[in-house]
C-alpha positions, 0 to 999 in steps of 0.5 A, spaced: 371 328 798 369 320 796 364 317 791 363 310 793 359 306 788 353 307 785 348 305 779 351 304 772 345 308 768 342 301 765 339 295 768 340 293 774 348 294 774 352 297 780 359 300 781 365 298 786 370 304 785 372 308 790 373 315 787 377 320 791 377 328 789 382 333 791 379 339 793 385 343 793 388 341 786 381 338 784 384 333 781 380 326 782 384 320 783 382 311 783 386 310 791 390 304 791 385 300 796 388 294 801 383 289 804 377 285 801 373 290 798 366 289 798 364 290 791 359 293 787 353 298 791 347 302 790 342 304 795 348 306 800 349 310 804 357 312 808 358 316 815 365 320 817 367 317 824 375 320 824 378 318 818 374 312 818 368 311 812 363 306 815 359 304 808 352 301 809 351 297 802 343 297 801 343 292 795 348 292 788 341 293 783 340 285 783 339 283 790 339 286 797 347 286 801 345 290 807 352 289 809 357 293 812 363 295 811 369 299 813 374 304 809 381 307 814 382 313 807 388 314 811 391 307 811 386 305 805 385 300 808 377 296 807 374 291 812 368 288 812 364 288 818 362 283 821 354 283 825 350 278 828 343 277 830 
């Protein structure tokens, strides 16, 4: 189970951490990540398709971001997705 970012509980501050909870051992870890770290986020959502997490960051507590990132859970690789309108 992955926990990504979130509100820090006081003021307009958000976290950028990615935590992994192993459901077999009940141990939390901070996996080493490769690629560009998306930065703080709250008001976000995540979906898993195959072995890739898609993270839509709604905001960071100070501004709206509305950007999309991927996280390959096999390679621990983060990527930004550029969407042109």
